[in-house]
C-alpha positions in Angstrom: -1.5 26.4 0.8 -4.5 24.3 0.8 -4.6 21.1 2.9 -6.9 18.2 2.4 -10.2 18.4 4.2 -10.0 15.0 5.8 -6.8 15.7 7.7 -7.9 18.8 9.5 -11.6 18.6 9.8 -14.6 16.4 8.9 -18.1 17.7 8.2 -21.2 15.7 8.8 -24.7 16.8 7.8 -27.9 15.3 9.1 -31.4 16.3 8.4 -34.2 16.2 10.9 -37.5 17.3 9.6 -37.1 20.7 7.8 -33.8 21.8 9.5 -30.3 20.9 8.5 -27.6 20.5 11.1 -23.9 20.6 10.3 -21.3 19.4 12.8 -17.6 20.1 12.3 -15.2 17.8 14.1 -11.6 18.8 14.1 -8.8 16.4 14.6 -7.1 17.4 17.9 -3.3 17.7 18.2 -1.4 15.9 20.9 -1.2 19.0 23.1 -4.9 19.5 22.8 -5.5 15.9 23.7 -3.4 16.2 26.9 -5.2 19.4 27.9 -8.6 17.7 27.4 -7.5 14.7 29.5 -6.2 17.0 32.2 -9.4 19.0 32.2 -11.5 15.7 32.4 -9.4 14.4 35.3 -9.7 17.7 37.3 -13.5 17.9 36.9 -14.3 14.3 37.8 -12.9 14.4 41.4 -14.8 17.6 42.1 -18.0 15.9 41.1 -17.3 12.8 43.2 -16.4 14.9 46.3 -19.6 16.8 46.1 -21.6 13.5 45.7 -19.7 12.0 48.7 -20.3 14.9 51.0 -24.0 14.7 50.3 -24.1 10.9 50.7 -22.1 10.8 54.0 -24.8 12.3 56.3 -27.3 9.8 55.0 -24.9 7.0 55.4 -23.9 8.1 59.0 -27.5 7.7 60.3 -27.4 4.3 61.9 -30.5 2.1 61.5 -31.5 0.7 64.9 -31.5 -3.1 64.8 -34.4 -4.7 66.5 -33.3 -6.6 69.5 -33.6 -10.3 69.1 -36.0 -11.7 71.7 -34.8 -15.1 73.0 -37.5 -17.8 72.8 -38.5 -19.0 76.2 -37.7 -22.7 76.7 -40.8 -24.7 77.1 -41.1 -27.6 79.5 -43.6 -30.4 79.0 -45.1 -31.9 82.1 -48.1 -34.0 83.0 -50.3 -33.5 86.0 -53.3 -35.1 87.6 -56.5 -33.2 88.3 -59.8 -34.3 89.7 -62.5 -34.4 87.0 -64.5 -31.5 88.5 -61.5 -29.2 88.6 -60.6 -30.2 85.0 -64.1 -29.2 83.9 -63.5 -25.8 85.4 -60.8 -25.2 82.8 -63.5 -25.7 80.1 -65.8 -23.3 81.9 -63.0 -20.7 82.1 -62.3 -21.1 78.4 -65.9 -20.3 77.6 -65.8 -17.3 79.9 -62.7 -16.0 78.1 -64.4 -16.6 74.7 -67.4 -14.5 75.8 -65.0 -11.7 76.8 -63.5 -11.8 73.3 -60.4 -13.7 74.1 -60.1 -17.3 72.8 -57.9 -19.1 75.3 -56.2 -22.5 75.4 -56.0 -24.8 78.4 -52.3 -23.9 78.9 -53.1 -20.2 78.9 -55.8 -20.7 81.6 -53.4 -22.7 83.7 -50.6 -20.2 83.2 -52.9 -17.3 84.1 -53.8 -19.1 87.3 -50.2 -19.6 88.2 -49.5 -15.9 87.7 -52.5 -15.0 89.9 -51.4 -17.4 92.6 -47.8 -16.1 92.4 -49.1 -12.6 93.0 -50.8 -13.6 96.3 -49.3 -12.7 99.7 -47.9 -15.5 101.8 -51.0 -15.8 104.0 -53.4 -15.7 101.0 -51.3 -18.4 99.3 -51.4 -20.6 102.4 -55.2 -20.1 102.6 -55.6 -21.1 98.9 -53.4 -24.2 99.3 -55.4 -25.3 102.4 -58.7 -25.0 100.3 -57.4 -27.6 97.8 -57.6 -31.2 98.9 -54.6 -33.5 98.4 -54.9 -36.2 95.7 -52.9 -39.3 95.0 -50.4 -38.5 92.3 -49.4 -40.7 89.4 -51.2 -42.5 86.7 -54.4 -44.4 87.4 -54.0 -48.2 87.8 -54.8 -50.4 84.8 -58.0 -52.4 85.1 -57.8 -56.2 84.6 -60.2 -56.3 81.7 -58.0 -54.2 79.4 
């Protein structure tokens, strides 16, 4: 009634330090293999469902996207100023620097436009009357050049 050892079970011994471990591995039958595969299938979905329910609340929180700010279209233009008024721009740049704000010519001019735009109609009319009219356009070329 004895059966060969290799058909029903296999024994492996390993030594680690002072202890000896023996592992017995039995050869499963077809029915045992089916039961093991059924057991594996039934446990895997339960684990995945638990993981998905935990992950769903985190995934549902929408991340607010920053709104894209459209760049303002810039317009290049040239203008004529009397020399003394042009020098005022340099003085205003120095004043801004002393106040801790380094400003460019364009920023000085744009700030002036905003200040004038905020005036009442009567104050605007008064400011325009205080500015003398000048001949517009480019200066004439001299004959020597």
